[in-house]
C-alpha positions as CSV (number, residue, x, y, z in Angstrom):
1,M,114.1,107.1,108.6
2,S,111.4,104.3,108.2
3,F,110.3,103.5,104.9
4,F,106.6,105.3,104.9
5,E,105.7,108.3,107.3
6,I,102.2,109.3,107.8
7,E,102.1,113.3,107.8
8,K,98.1,113.7,108.2
9,S,95.1,111.5,108.7
10,I,91.6,112.1,107.3
11,P,89.4,112.5,110.3
12,G,86.7,109.9,110.2
13,S,88.7,107.3,107.4
14,L,91.4,105.3,106.8
15,G,92.7,108.2,103.9
16,R,96.3,109.5,104.8
17,A,99.0,112.0,103.3
18,G,102.4,110.7,103.7
19,V,106.0,110.2,102.2
20,I,107.3,107.0,100.7
21,H,111.1,107.2,101.0
22,T,112.9,105.3,98.5
23,A,116.7,104.7,97.4
24,H,115.9,107.2,94.0
25,G,113.5,109.9,95.8
26,D,110.6,109.9,98.0
27,I,106.8,110.0,96.5
28,K,104.6,112.1,98.2
29,T,101.6,110.4,98.8
30,P,98.5,110.3,97.5
31,A,100.2,110.1,94.0
32,F,99.7,108.6,90.7
33,M,102.2,106.0,89.1
34,S,102.8,106.5,85.0
35,V,102.8,103.1,83.8
36,G,106.0,102.8,81.8
37,T,105.5,98.6,80.8
38,H,108.9,98.2,79.0
39,G,110.7,100.7,81.1
40,Y,109.4,104.0,79.8
41,V,105.7,105.7,79.1
42,R,105.1,105.6,75.2
43,F,105.5,109.0,73.6
44,L,106.8,110.9,76.8
45,S,110.5,111.4,77.8
46,A,111.8,111.5,80.8
47,D,111.8,115.0,80.5
48,D,107.8,115.3,79.9
49,L,107.3,113.0,82.6
50,N,109.3,115.3,85.0
51,A,107.0,118.1,83.3
52,A,103.8,116.2,84.5
53,G,105.1,116.1,88.0
54,A,105.5,112.3,87.9
55,Q,107.1,111.2,91.0
56,A,107.7,107.3,89.8
57,M,106.8,104.8,87.0
58,L,105.5,101.4,87.0
59,S,107.3,98.8,84.7
60,N,106.2,95.0,84.5
61,G,108.4,92.4,85.4
62,Y,107.0,89.9,82.8
63,H,107.5,92.6,80.0
64,L,111.2,93.2,81.3
65,R,112.4,89.8,82.0
66,R,114.7,89.3,79.3
67,Q,116.4,92.8,79.7
68,S,116.6,92.1,83.2
69,L,120.6,91.5,83.2
70,E,121.1,94.2,80.8
71,I,119.0,96.7,83.6
72,A,121.2,95.2,86.3
73,S,124.1,95.8,84.6
74,Q,123.4,99.4,84.3
75,G,122.5,100.3,87.7
76,G,119.1,99.4,87.7
77,L,115.8,100.6,86.2
78,A,116.0,104.1,87.4
79,N,119.5,104.2,85.6
80,W,118.5,102.2,82.4
81,C,118.8,103.8,79.2
82,P,115.9,101.7,77.5
83,D,115.7,101.0,74.1
84,R,113.0,102.9,72.8
85,Q,110.6,101.9,70.0
86,D,108.7,105.7,69.6
87,G,111.8,107.3,68.4
88,L,112.5,109.6,71.5
89,P,115.6,110.0,73.6
90,N,116.2,107.0,75.3
91,N,117.2,108.7,78.7
92,P,117.4,106.9,81.9
93,W,113.8,108.1,84.7
94,Q,116.5,108.6,87.1
95,K,113.6,108.9,89.9
96,P,111.6,105.9,91.7
97,T,110.3,102.6,90.1
98,I,107.9,100.1,90.8
99,T,107.3,96.9,89.2
100,D,104.4,94.2,89.2
101,S,105.4,90.6,89.3
102,G,104.1,90.1,86.0
103,G,101.6,87.3,87.6
104,F,98.2,89.1,85.5
105,Q,100.4,88.8,82.2
106,V,101.5,85.2,82.6
107,M,97.6,84.4,83.7
108,S,96.1,86.5,80.7
109,L,98.0,84.4,78.1
110,G,94.7,82.2,78.1
111,S,94.1,82.3,74.3
112,G,91.3,84.3,74.8
113,L,89.1,81.9,76.8
114,G,89.3,83.7,80.4
115,K,90.5,82.0,83.7
116,V,93.8,79.7,83.1
117,V,93.4,76.5,84.3
118,S,94.2,75.8,88.2
119,M,96.0,73.0,89.5
120,E,94.8,70.4,86.6
121,K,98.6,69.1,86.6
122,E,98.2,67.7,90.2
123,R,95.0,66.8,90.0
124,G,95.5,64.4,86.9
125,V,92.5,66.3,85.2
126,T,92.2,66.2,81.6
127,N,89.8,68.9,80.0
128,T,90.0,69.4,76.3
129,A,87.9,72.9,76.8
130,H,91.6,74.1,78.1
131,K,93.6,72.4,75.4
132,E,94.5,75.8,73.7
133,R,95.0,77.5,76.5
134,L,98.9,78.9,76.9
135,A,99.1,79.4,80.9
136,H,98.3,76.4,83.6
137,V,98.8,77.5,86.9
138,S,100.6,75.0,89.6
139,E,101.4,75.0,92.9
140,K,105.1,75.9,92.2
141,G,103.7,79.0,89.8
142,V,102.8,79.4,85.9
143,D,103.6,77.6,83.0
144,F,103.1,79.6,79.9
145,T,103.7,79.4,76.6
146,D,105.4,83.1,75.4
147,P,103.1,84.8,72.7
148,F,105.7,86.6,71.4
149,D,108.4,83.8,70.3
150,G,105.9,80.9,70.7
151,Q,108.6,79.1,73.3
152,P,107.5,77.7,76.6
153,D,108.4,79.1,79.6
154,F,107.7,79.7,83.8
155,I,107.4,81.9,86.5
156,G,106.9,81.0,90.1
157,P,107.8,83.0,92.9
158,E,111.2,82.8,93.2
159,E,111.7,83.7,89.3
160,S,109.8,86.6,89.9
161,M,111.7,88.1,92.6
162,R,115.1,87.3,91.1
163,I,113.7,89.3,88.3
164,Q,112.3,92.2,89.9
165,C,115.4,92.3,91.9
166,Q,117.6,92.6,89.0
167,I,115.5,95.0,87.2
168,G,116.3,96.8,90.7
169,S,112.9,98.8,90.7
170,D,112.7,100.5,94.3
171,I,109.4,98.8,95.1
172,H,108.4,95.5,94.1
173,M,105.1,93.3,94.2
174,A,104.9,89.7,95.3
175,F,104.1,86.9,92.9
176,D,99.8,86.3,93.0
177,E,97.5,84.7,91.4
178,L,94.6,87.1,90.0
179,T,91.1,85.4,90.2
180,S,88.0,86.6,87.6
181,L,84.7,87.7,88.5
182,A,83.4,84.4,86.9
183,D,85.3,82.4,89.9
184,T,83.7,80.8,92.5
185,Y,83.6,81.7,96.1
186,E,85.0,78.2,96.9
187,Y,88.1,78.6,93.9
188,N,88.6,82.0,95.3
189,I,89.3,80.3,98.7
190,E,91.8,77.8,97.0
191,A,93.5,80.8,94.7
192,M,93.8,83.1,97.9
193,A,95.5,80.3,100.0
194,R,97.9,79.7,96.9
195,T,98.8,83.4,96.7
196,E,99.5,83.6,100.3
197,R,101.7,80.3,100.2
198,W,103.9,82.1,97.1
199,A,103.6,85.5,99.3
200,E,105.9,83.7,101.8
201,R,107.8,82.3,99.2
202,S,108.4,85.5,97.5
203,L,109.5,87.0,100.9
204,R,112.0,84.5,101.4
205,E,113.5,84.8,97.9
206,H,113.4,88.6,98.0
207,L,115.3,89.1,101.1
208,K,118.3,87.2,99.4
209,H,118.5,89.9,96.8
210,R,116.7,93.3,98.0
211,D,120.5,94.6,98.1
212,D,122.1,93.2,95.3
213,L,122.6,96.4,93.2
214,G,123.7,98.3,96.3
215,Y,120.7,99.8,97.4
216,R,117.5,98.9,99.4
217,Q,114.9,97.3,97.3
218,H,111.4,96.5,99.1
219,L,109.0,94.3,98.6
220,Y,104.8,95.1,98.7
221,G,102.6,91.5,99.2
222,V,99.6,91.6,97.1
223,L,95.9,90.7,98.3
224,Q,93.6,88.6,96.4
225,G,90.0,87.3,97.8
226,G,87.4,88.6,95.1
227,R,84.5,90.2,96.5
228,W,84.1,88.5,99.6
229,E,84.7,90.3,102.9
230,D,85.5,87.3,105.1
231,L,88.1,86.6,102.5
232,R,89.8,89.7,102.1
233,R,89.7,90.5,105.8
234,S,91.4,87.2,106.2
235,T,94.1,87.4,103.5
236,A,94.9,91.2,104.9
237,K,95.2,89.8,108.5
238,T,97.8,87.0,107.3
239,L,99.8,88.9,104.7
240,G,99.9,92.0,107.6
241,A,101.2,89.3,109.9
242,M,103.6,87.5,107.8
243,T,106.9,87.5,108.5
244,V,110.2,85.1,107.4
245,P,113.7,85.2,109.2
246,D,116.0,87.5,107.2
247,P,118.5,85.5,105.9
248,T,121.6,87.0,107.0
249,T,120.4,88.2,110.6
250,G,117.7,86.1,111.5
251,T,115.6,89.1,112.3
252,P,111.7,88.7,111.4
253,T,111.3,90.6,108.1
254,E,107.5,91.5,107.3
255,F,106.4,93.2,104.2
256,D,107.6,96.7,103.6
257,G,103.9,97.4,101.6
258,F,101.2,96.0,100.4
259,G,99.3,95.8,96.7
260,L,95.4,95.9,96.6
261,G,94.6,93.6,93.7
262,G,91.7,91.8,92.3
263,A,88.6,91.5,90.2
264,F,85.7,93.1,91.7
265,L,82.7,95.3,90.3
266,K,83.3,99.3,90.4
267,E,80.6,99.5,92.9
268,D,82.4,97.1,95.7
269,L,85.7,99.2,95.5
270,G,84.9,101.1,98.4
271,A,83.8,98.5,100.7
272,I,86.8,96.2,99.3
273,L,89.3,98.7,100.2
274,R,88.0,99.4,103.9
275,W,87.6,95.7,104.4
276,C,91.4,95.1,103.4
277,N,92.6,98.2,105.2
278,E,90.8,98.0,108.4
279,E,93.0,94.8,109.0
280,L,96.5,96.1,107.1
281,P,98.8,97.8,109.4
282,A,98.6,101.3,109.3
283,N,102.2,102.2,109.5
284,K,102.7,100.4,105.6
285,P,101.9,101.9,102.6
286,R,99.3,100.3,100.0
287,H,98.9,100.6,96.4
288,L,95.8,100.4,94.5
289,L,96.7,98.3,90.9
290,G,95.3,99.6,87.6
291,L,92.8,102.2,88.3
292,S,92.6,105.9,87.5
293,H,89.1,107.4,87.0
294,P,88.3,110.4,89.5
295,D,86.1,108.7,91.5
296,D,87.9,105.9,91.9
297,I,91.0,108.0,93.1
298,F,88.8,109.7,95.7
299,I,87.4,106.3,97.0
300,G,90.7,104.7,97.1
301,A,92.1,108.0,98.9
302,E,89.4,108.2,101.2
303,M,89.9,104.2,101.7
304,G,93.6,104.1,102.9
305,A,95.2,103.9,99.4
306,D,98.6,105.8,98.8
307,T,99.8,105.1,95.6
308,F,97.6,104.2,92.5
309,D,98.5,103.0,88.4
310,C,96.7,102.7,85.3
311,V,97.4,103.0,81.4
312,A,94.2,104.7,80.9
313,P,95.6,108.4,80.5
314,T,97.3,107.9,77.9
315,R,96.0,105.2,76.0
316,E,92.7,107.1,76.3
317,A,94.4,109.9,74.9
318,R,95.8,107.8,72.1
319,H,92.0,106.9,71.0
320,G,90.9,110.5,71.5
321,K,89.8,111.1,74.6
322,I,91.1,114.4,76.6
323,Y,90.9,114.8,80.8
324,T,89.1,117.9,81.6
325,H,87.6,119.0,85.0
326,D,84.5,119.3,82.9
327,G,84.3,115.3,82.1
328,N,86.3,113.8,79.3
329,L,85.7,115.1,75.8
330,N,85.7,113.0,72.7
331,L,88.7,115.0,69.9
332,R,86.3,113.4,66.8
333,Q,83.5,116.2,67.7
334,F,85.8,119.0,67.6
335,T,87.1,119.6,63.8
336,G,88.5,123.0,63.0
337,V,87.8,124.2,66.9
338,E,90.3,126.5,68.4
339,K,89.0,126.4,71.5
340,P,92.0,125.4,74.7
341,L,91.8,121.6,75.8
342,E,91.0,123.4,79.1
343,P,91.2,126.9,80.3
344,G,93.9,127.7,83.0
345,C,95.3,123.8,82.8
346,D,99.4,123.9,83.6
347,C,100.0,121.1,81.5
348,A,102.7,121.8,78.9
349,T,100.5,120.7,76.0
350,C,98.1,123.8,76.6
351,R,101.0,126.1,78.3
352,E,102.3,125.5,74.4
353,G,98.8,127.3,73.5
354,W,97.6,123.4,71.7
355,T,93.6,123.9,70.5
356,L,91.4,121.1,70.3
357,G,90.9,121.5,66.9
358,S,94.9,121.6,66.2
359,L,95.0,118.5,68.8
360,R,92.3,116.9,66.5
361,A,94.1,117.4,63.2
362,L,97.4,115.9,64.2
363,W,95.5,113.0,65.5
364,R,93.5,112.4,62.2
365,S,96.2,113.0,60.1
366,G,97.7,110.3,57.9
367,D,101.6,111.4,58.6
368,P,103.1,109.3,61.3
369,A,105.1,112.2,62.4
370,K,102.2,114.0,63.3
371,K,100.4,111.3,64.8
372,A,103.0,110.6,67.1
373,Q,103.3,114.3,68.1
374,Y,99.4,114.0,68.7
375,Y,100.2,111.3,71.2
376,R,103.2,112.9,73.2
377,L,101.1,116.0,73.7
378,A,97.7,114.6,74.4
379,S,99.6,112.1,76.8
380,A,101.2,114.7,78.3
381,H,98.0,116.5,78.8
382,N,95.8,113.6,80.5
383,L,98.8,112.7,82.5
384,R,99.4,115.8,84.1
385,F,95.7,115.8,84.9
386,I,95.3,113.0,87.2
387,I,98.7,113.4,88.6
388,R,97.5,117.2,89.3
389,L,94.5,115.2,90.6
390,T,96.2,113.4,93.2
391,E,98.5,116.6,94.0
392,E,95.2,118.7,94.7
393,I,93.9,115.4,97.1
394,R,97.1,114.9,99.3
395,Q,96.9,118.6,99.8
396,S,93.1,118.8,100.5
397,I,94.2,116.5,103.1
398,L,97.0,118.6,104.7
399,D,94.3,121.6,104.5
400,D,91.9,119.4,106.1
401,R,89.4,120.0,103.8
402,F,89.3,116.6,101.7
403,F,85.8,116.3,101.7
404,E,84.8,119.5,100.5
405,F,87.4,118.9,97.6
406,R,86.0,115.8,96.4
407,D,82.7,116.7,96.5
408,A,83.1,120.0,94.5
409,F,85.8,118.1,92.1
410,L,83.1,115.1,91.4
411,R,80.0,117.5,91.4
412,R,81.9,119.0,88.1
413,Y,83.6,116.5,86.6
414,Y,80.9,114.2,86.3
415,K,77.6,116.8,85.7
416,N,76.9,115.8,82.1
417,A,77.1,112.1,82.8
């Protein structure tokens, strides 16, 4: 059985419905991954995630690197009992898991000054404007100062792969360099080439450790290239064809899938995904990093993205935003309003009868226990909304009605925008 199977494609587009097979279960695609940065989703238990229909959880290699050996000792992330900080049971997730490499985190530790210093050590450049920055890119990887303990640290492709293999997620991301919208075309060429070299090093190191915990772990190459078509197509071709020999058998081995990353304007999303996915192997899954708005998910699904992740559904819930088919609601406007969050919603919060007014009362309460209860209820609703959307997109592909479903959903969702 292959790692990824395509069940049906959208006629005239790059989109498809499929299944990703992992050691901890199948992921039916398109699918939205709940984000549990530290190995759990804040204010939601494993039972809550199951009730929301979550198929997989995405965590972060940078944030879990100090606990990687402990996680390995418990058989990997899906079996790990995290030391939760929100008071909920620390039950293991026991389903498929993904980890990001941590590259974004180490490269965004720039003391609020934006893009990190690149290659300055090799060039011998001294830039006083950069002296307060906490992270420095070189060919070997990223030297940075941990903002939590103030200690110097380093992560490169090899370190990231060893950490992720100890964490034992089912799918890992190769170590990459994220550029910003402010970076020039010339710098993007340089950073993309470095990301490709890091990708090869990531693949070599991953092959040494992918079976260390007794089950197969998979690796995605990550595409950068900014907003430029020639760079996006070039790196997609390079990573799509990249192989290194398996250290045991000598067999040429490819990436198992691809992460679609980078900084770009919202209006460029569809074109960038098309450029990438027209060049990538069609039989490999693709993960769109960090997006969850409904229009973005529809564009992603149409242009060949299979899985998605974003912190927005739960983060926005904590700030009083409630997702509905008629657009997002701000709870500040619903004092004493005893209306359901959304009629017909199948989330646990709505099935329990919570209303806009009752949720607002919890949210604005000065009682920490009530506020925590609100975070759980609102997060469960928003997460279920986005997961259900990807479930419905998948079914619409299988039923040959993707475009009709897309148009009807977006027309209603954005009618008041």
